[in-house]
C-alpha positions as CSV (number, residue, x, y, z in Angstrom):
1,X,-109.5,68.8,62.1
2,X,-109.7,65.5,63.3
3,X,-110.9,62.6,61.1
4,X,-114.1,62.1,62.8
5,X,-114.5,65.9,62.2
6,X,-114.1,65.5,58.6
7,X,-116.7,62.7,58.5
8,X,-119.2,64.5,60.4
9,X,-118.7,67.3,58.2
10,X,-119.2,65.0,55.1
11,X,-122.1,63.4,56.7
12,X,-123.8,67.0,57.4
13,X,-122.9,68.2,53.8
14,X,-124.5,65.2,52.2
15,X,-127.7,65.4,54.2
16,X,-128.5,68.6,53.0
17,X,-127.4,68.4,49.1
18,X,-128.6,64.6,49.0
19,X,-130.9,64.0,52.0
20,X,-131.3,62.1,54.7
21,X,-131.6,58.5,53.2
22,X,-129.5,59.0,49.8
23,X,-127.3,56.0,49.4
24,X,-124.1,58.4,49.4
25,X,-125.5,59.5,52.9
26,X,-126.0,56.3,54.6
27,X,-122.6,55.1,53.3
28,X,-120.8,58.0,54.5
29,X,-123.0,57.5,58.2
30,X,-121.3,54.0,58.1
31,X,-117.8,55.3,57.1
32,X,-118.4,57.9,60.2
33,X,-119.4,54.7,62.2
34,X,-115.9,52.7,61.5
35,X,-114.1,55.6,62.7
36,X,-116.0,56.5,66.0
37,X,-115.8,52.4,66.4
38,X,-111.9,52.6,66.0
39,X,-111.9,55.8,68.8
40,X,-114.1,53.4,71.2
41,X,-117.3,55.2,71.0
42,X,-119.2,52.4,70.3
43,X,-122.7,53.3,71.6
44,X,-122.4,56.3,69.2
45,X,-121.5,54.2,66.2
46,X,-124.1,52.1,67.3
47,X,-126.9,54.9,66.7
48,X,-125.5,55.5,63.3
49,X,-125.8,51.8,62.3
50,X,-128.9,51.3,63.6
51,X,-129.9,54.7,61.7
52,X,-128.5,53.0,58.3
53,X,-130.2,49.7,58.8
54,X,-133.5,51.0,59.4
55,X,-133.3,53.2,56.1
56,X,-131.8,50.5,54.1
57,X,-135.1,47.9,55.1
58,X,-137.1,50.5,54.2
59,X,-135.7,51.2,50.9
60,X,-134.1,48.3,50.0
61,X,-135.9,45.5,51.6
62,X,-134.7,43.1,54.2
63,X,-132.9,40.7,51.9
64,X,-130.8,43.5,49.7
65,X,-126.8,42.8,50.3
66,X,-126.7,46.3,51.9
67,X,-128.9,45.9,54.3
68,X,-127.1,42.7,55.3
69,X,-123.8,44.3,55.2
70,X,-125.0,47.4,57.6
71,X,-126.6,44.5,59.5
72,X,-123.5,42.7,60.0
73,X,-121.5,45.7,61.1
74,X,-124.3,47.0,63.9
75,X,-123.9,43.3,65.0
76,X,-120.1,43.5,65.5
77,X,-120.4,46.8,67.4
78,X,-123.3,45.2,69.5
79,X,-121.0,42.3,69.9
80,X,-118.1,44.5,71.3
81,X,-120.3,45.7,73.7
82,X,-120.8,42.7,75.3
83,X,-124.4,41.6,74.1
84,X,-123.8,38.4,72.4
85,X,-127.4,37.1,72.5
86,X,-128.4,40.2,70.5
87,X,-125.0,39.8,67.9
88,X,-126.1,36.1,67.4
89,X,-129.6,37.2,66.8
90,X,-128.9,39.3,64.0
91,X,-126.3,37.1,62.4
92,X,-128.6,34.3,62.6
93,X,-130.5,36.9,60.6
94,X,-128.2,37.7,57.9
95,X,-127.3,33.8,57.3
96,X,-131.0,33.1,56.9
97,X,-131.5,36.1,54.2
98,X,-127.7,35.8,52.5
99,X,-128.9,33.2,50.0
100,X,-131.2,35.4,48.4
101,X,-128.9,38.2,48.3
102,X,-125.8,36.3,47.5
103,X,-126.6,33.1,46.5
104,X,-126.4,29.5,48.7
105,X,-122.4,29.4,48.2
106,X,-121.6,33.2,47.7
107,X,-118.7,34.4,49.5
108,X,-120.7,37.0,51.5
109,X,-123.2,34.5,52.6
110,X,-120.0,31.8,53.3
111,X,-118.3,35.3,55.4
112,X,-121.6,35.5,57.2
113,X,-121.7,31.9,57.9
114,X,-118.0,32.3,59.5
115,X,-118.9,35.5,61.1
116,X,-121.7,33.7,63.0
117,X,-119.4,31.1,63.8
118,X,-117.0,33.2,65.9
119,X,-119.9,34.6,68.0
120,X,-121.4,31.2,68.5
121,X,-117.6,30.1,69.9
122,X,-117.6,32.9,72.0
123,X,-120.9,32.1,73.7
124,X,-119.3,28.8,74.4
125,X,-121.0,26.3,72.0
126,X,-117.8,25.4,70.5
127,X,-119.8,22.2,68.8
128,X,-122.2,24.5,67.2
129,X,-119.5,26.6,66.0
130,X,-117.4,23.7,64.7
131,X,-120.4,22.4,62.6
132,X,-120.5,26.1,60.8
133,X,-117.1,26.3,60.2
134,X,-116.8,23.1,58.4
135,X,-119.5,23.8,56.5
136,X,-118.5,27.2,55.5
137,X,-114.8,26.0,54.9
138,X,-116.2,23.0,52.6
139,X,-117.8,25.1,50.3
140,X,-115.0,27.4,50.6
141,X,-112.5,25.2,49.7
142,X,-115.1,24.0,46.8
143,X,-115.6,27.4,45.8
144,X,-112.3,29.6,45.9
145,X,-109.6,27.0,46.8
146,X,-107.7,26.1,50.2
147,X,-105.4,29.2,49.3
148,X,-108.0,31.9,49.1
149,X,-107.7,34.1,51.9
150,X,-111.6,33.4,53.2
151,X,-110.9,29.6,53.1
152,X,-107.4,30.4,55.1
153,X,-109.7,32.4,57.8
154,X,-112.1,29.7,58.2
155,X,-109.1,27.5,58.6
156,X,-107.9,29.4,61.2
157,X,-111.1,29.7,63.2
158,X,-111.7,26.6,62.9
159,X,-108.2,25.4,64.2
160,X,-108.9,27.6,67.3
161,X,-112.3,25.8,68.0
162,X,-110.8,22.3,68.2
163,X,-108.1,23.3,70.0
164,X,-110.7,24.4,72.7
165,X,-112.5,21.3,72.1
166,X,-109.4,19.5,72.8
167,X,-108.7,17.9,69.2
168,X,-105.2,19.4,68.8
169,X,-103.1,18.5,66.0
170,X,-99.1,17.9,66.3
171,X,-98.5,21.8,66.3
172,X,-101.1,22.3,68.9
173,X,-99.6,19.4,71.2
174,X,-96.1,21.0,71.1
175,X,-97.5,24.7,72.0
176,X,-99.2,22.8,74.9
177,X,-96.1,21.1,75.9
178,X,-94.0,24.0,76.1
179,X,-96.5,26.2,78.0
180,X,-96.5,23.2,80.7
181,X,-93.0,24.2,80.9
182,X,-92.1,27.7,80.8
183,X,-93.9,30.8,79.5
184,X,-92.1,33.1,76.9
185,X,-90.5,33.4,73.5
186,X,-90.8,29.4,71.7
187,X,-89.3,29.9,68.4
188,X,-87.5,32.2,66.3
189,X,-88.9,33.4,62.5
190,X,-87.0,34.0,59.9
191,X,-87.9,36.3,57.1
192,X,-86.5,35.0,53.2
193,X,-85.7,37.7,50.8
194,X,-87.3,36.0,48.3
195,X,-90.2,33.7,47.7
196,X,-90.6,30.5,49.7
197,X,-90.1,28.8,46.6
198,X,-86.8,30.4,45.9
199,X,-85.5,29.8,50.0
200,X,-86.8,26.1,49.7
201,X,-84.2,25.6,46.4
202,X,-81.4,27.4,48.3
203,X,-81.8,25.4,51.8
204,X,-81.9,22.2,49.7
205,X,-78.8,23.3,47.4
206,X,-77.1,23.0,51.1
207,X,-78.0,19.5,51.8
208,X,-80.8,20.7,54.1
209,X,-84.4,19.5,54.2
210,X,-87.1,22.2,54.2
211,X,-90.8,21.6,54.0
212,X,-93.3,22.2,51.4
213,X,-95.1,25.7,52.5
214,X,-97.4,25.7,54.2
215,X,-100.3,28.5,54.3
216,X,-101.3,30.3,57.1
217,X,-104.3,32.9,57.4
218,X,-106.3,35.0,60.0
219,X,-109.1,37.0,59.8
220,X,-108.4,40.7,61.3
221,X,-111.0,43.3,62.0
222,X,-110.1,46.9,61.0
223,X,-112.0,49.9,61.1
224,X,-112.3,49.4,57.3
225,X,-113.5,46.0,57.1
226,X,-112.7,42.5,57.6
227,X,-109.3,41.5,56.0
228,X,-107.1,38.4,56.1
229,X,-103.5,38.3,56.7
230,X,-101.6,35.5,55.1
231,X,-98.4,34.0,55.1
232,X,-96.2,30.9,54.2
233,X,-94.8,28.9,56.4
234,X,-91.5,26.8,56.1
235,X,-89.8,24.7,58.5
236,X,-86.7,22.5,59.0
237,X,-85.5,19.1,60.6
238,X,-84.7,19.8,64.1
239,X,-81.4,18.3,63.7
240,X,-80.8,20.7,61.0
241,X,-81.4,23.7,63.6
242,X,-80.0,22.3,66.8
243,X,-80.6,24.2,70.2
244,X,-83.2,26.4,68.4
245,X,-87.0,25.9,67.1
246,X,-87.8,28.1,64.0
247,X,-89.5,28.4,60.9
248,X,-89.0,30.7,57.5
249,X,-92.5,33.1,57.6
250,X,-93.0,35.0,54.1
251,X,-95.5,37.8,54.6
252,X,-97.7,37.3,51.4
253,X,-99.8,40.3,52.3
254,X,-97.4,42.9,54.5
255,X,-99.3,45.9,53.7
256,X,-102.4,44.6,56.3
257,X,-99.5,44.3,58.9
258,X,-96.8,46.8,58.8
259,X,-99.2,49.5,59.1
260,X,-97.2,52.9,60.3
261,X,-99.4,53.1,63.1
262,X,-98.6,49.7,64.3
263,X,-94.9,50.0,63.7
264,X,-94.9,52.9,66.4
265,X,-94.1,51.6,70.0
266,X,-94.7,53.5,73.1
267,X,-91.7,52.0,74.6
268,X,-89.8,53.2,71.6
269,X,-88.7,49.9,70.5
270,X,-88.6,49.3,66.6
271,X,-86.2,46.3,66.4
272,X,-84.7,43.3,67.4
273,X,-81.1,43.2,67.7
274,X,-80.3,39.5,69.2
275,X,-81.9,36.7,70.6
276,X,-80.2,34.8,73.5
277,X,-80.8,30.8,74.0
278,X,-79.3,28.8,76.7
279,X,-78.0,25.4,75.6
280,X,-76.2,22.8,77.5
281,X,-73.2,22.6,75.3
282,X,-72.7,25.2,72.1
283,X,-69.8,23.0,70.6
284,X,-72.2,20.1,69.4
285,X,-74.4,23.0,67.3
286,X,-71.7,24.7,65.3
287,X,-71.3,22.2,62.0
288,X,-75.1,22.7,61.7
289,X,-75.1,26.7,61.7
290,X,-71.8,26.8,59.3
291,X,-73.6,24.9,57.2
292,X,-77.1,26.6,57.1
293,X,-75.4,30.3,57.4
294,X,-71.6,29.9,56.3
295,X,-68.3,29.6,58.0
296,X,-67.9,33.7,57.8
297,X,-71.5,34.3,59.7
298,X,-70.4,32.3,63.0
299,X,-68.3,33.0,65.8
300,X,-67.4,32.0,68.8
301,X,-65.6,33.6,71.9
302,X,-64.8,31.2,74.8
303,X,-68.2,29.3,74.8
304,X,-70.2,31.6,73.5
305,X,-71.8,31.1,69.9
306,X,-72.8,33.7,67.6
307,X,-74.4,33.5,64.5
308,X,-75.2,36.4,62.1
309,X,-78.8,36.6,60.5
310,X,-78.9,39.4,58.4
311,X,-78.7,42.6,60.8
312,X,-79.4,40.4,64.0
313,X,-77.7,37.9,65.9
314,X,-78.8,34.9,67.5
315,X,-76.5,34.0,70.5
316,X,-75.8,30.3,71.9
317,X,-74.7,29.9,75.5
318,X,-74.5,28.1,78.7
319,X,-76.4,29.4,81.8
320,X,-73.2,30.3,83.5
321,X,-71.8,32.0,80.2
322,X,-74.8,33.9,80.3
323,X,-74.3,35.2,83.8
324,X,-70.8,36.1,83.6
325,X,-71.7,38.1,80.3
326,X,-74.5,39.6,82.2
327,X,-73.7,40.0,86.0
328,X,-76.8,40.9,88.1
329,X,-79.0,39.4,85.6
330,X,-80.9,36.7,87.2
331,X,-82.1,33.1,85.1
332,X,-84.2,30.9,86.6
333,X,-82.0,27.5,87.8
334,X,-84.7,25.6,86.4
335,X,-84.7,27.3,82.9
336,X,-85.2,24.5,80.2
337,X,-83.0,23.9,78.1
338,X,-82.5,24.7,75.3
339,X,-84.7,27.9,75.5
340,X,-84.8,31.7,74.5
341,X,-83.6,33.6,77.7
342,X,-83.3,36.9,76.5
343,X,-84.1,39.3,73.5
344,X,-82.2,42.6,72.9
345,X,-84.5,45.6,71.0
346,X,-83.1,48.5,69.4
347,X,-84.7,51.9,70.7
348,X,-84.3,55.3,69.4
349,X,-84.1,57.1,72.6
350,X,-82.4,55.2,75.8
351,X,-84.1,57.9,78.0
352,X,-87.5,57.9,76.5
353,X,-86.9,54.2,77.0
354,X,-86.6,54.5,80.6
355,X,-89.0,57.3,81.0
356,X,-91.8,55.2,79.8
357,X,-90.8,52.2,81.9
358,X,-90.7,54.3,85.2
359,X,-94.4,55.8,84.2
360,X,-95.7,52.1,83.7
361,X,-94.1,51.0,86.8
362,X,-91.6,48.4,85.2
363,X,-88.9,47.7,87.1
364,X,-85.1,48.1,85.1
365,X,-81.9,48.1,85.8
366,X,-79.3,50.4,84.1
367,X,-76.4,48.2,82.5
368,X,-72.6,50.0,82.3
369,X,-72.6,49.6,79.0
370,X,-75.9,51.9,78.7
371,X,-78.6,49.1,77.8
372,X,-81.7,48.9,80.2
373,X,-82.6,45.7,81.7
374,X,-86.1,44.3,82.7
375,X,-85.8,41.1,84.5
376,X,-87.6,37.7,83.5
377,X,-90.0,37.8,86.0
378,X,-91.5,41.1,84.5
379,X,-91.5,40.0,81.2
380,X,-93.3,36.4,80.7
381,X,-90.0,34.7,81.8
382,X,-87.6,36.5,79.4
383,X,-85.0,39.1,80.0
384,X,-85.1,42.4,78.1
385,X,-82.3,44.3,77.3
386,X,-82.9,47.8,75.6
387,X,-79.9,49.1,73.4
388,X,-80.2,52.3,72.0
389,X,-79.0,52.7,68.7
């Protein structure tokens, strides 16, 4: 029995046992709507949500929290169907009634303001979205603190709006400059074994200069509701990782993003083996990486430097040496140095990956060592190697 069928049976049983408008029946109908939504059946989900909204309005009143939450789900569905005008109208209605249900500065009131701002931004009213987000963020930080998940989500949304308006911070300007030169991966993220504070202590002990942890959060819409994955970022000085843009990223809520269904990829990839960077010369890089990773983790072969970072490798070479290592693999002669030119990805089955690439008409070559190679022009400017593990 599918999950949808299971939820449908539950709704039917509750309707018979408790009645069409019993609170448990209405809650089960919303659960069913979420599953239908996840399967892309928006019209069916909307029909259920409209029934729940109508029932709760009759039973609980217009300004009851449960009525407003059901209305919020309906607004999300309507927005996903493309009717942003109606979605905004419903969200404005929620914001107007939210203080009665949750208080002027209640968490759900501020969340409603944040949700409305998202729709306003999508409609193109960036200044209106900015005004809403700044008001919501100020109250969230005052009530819950800057490290709170909802505060972080609002910060991320406001940053995105400011980016579109043009008020970019230094990180946004740096990204814009990169994209003006090329596409593809810009930086490498390292995963510390422990907390950000432990990593900072270890790096400082090596004589390095790590930044203070920077909180990051992004609001994520899931079938079961809105969640806020949270991260902590730490950076090093550019001269301490020459030729490589990188940062340390600690997942504070890994259970939200490492969901089993998101870890299974149709192309068969299950991990990253190595990152290959092109540089003008590898010799000047060695002292910095000897200090950062240890002498025993840094090796050189001719003009290629290999740095082992846990189970992964970071390879540095000149463009000519890269071409020698990978005959037949082309690199843009104007590729800006330094930069990430290639990724080697681990796959369970080389044959299954080849079948997937063939099915989707993605050109690839077969190397003598068994790896599959997708050229840079087919992968946003980055060569992809698929290696069976």
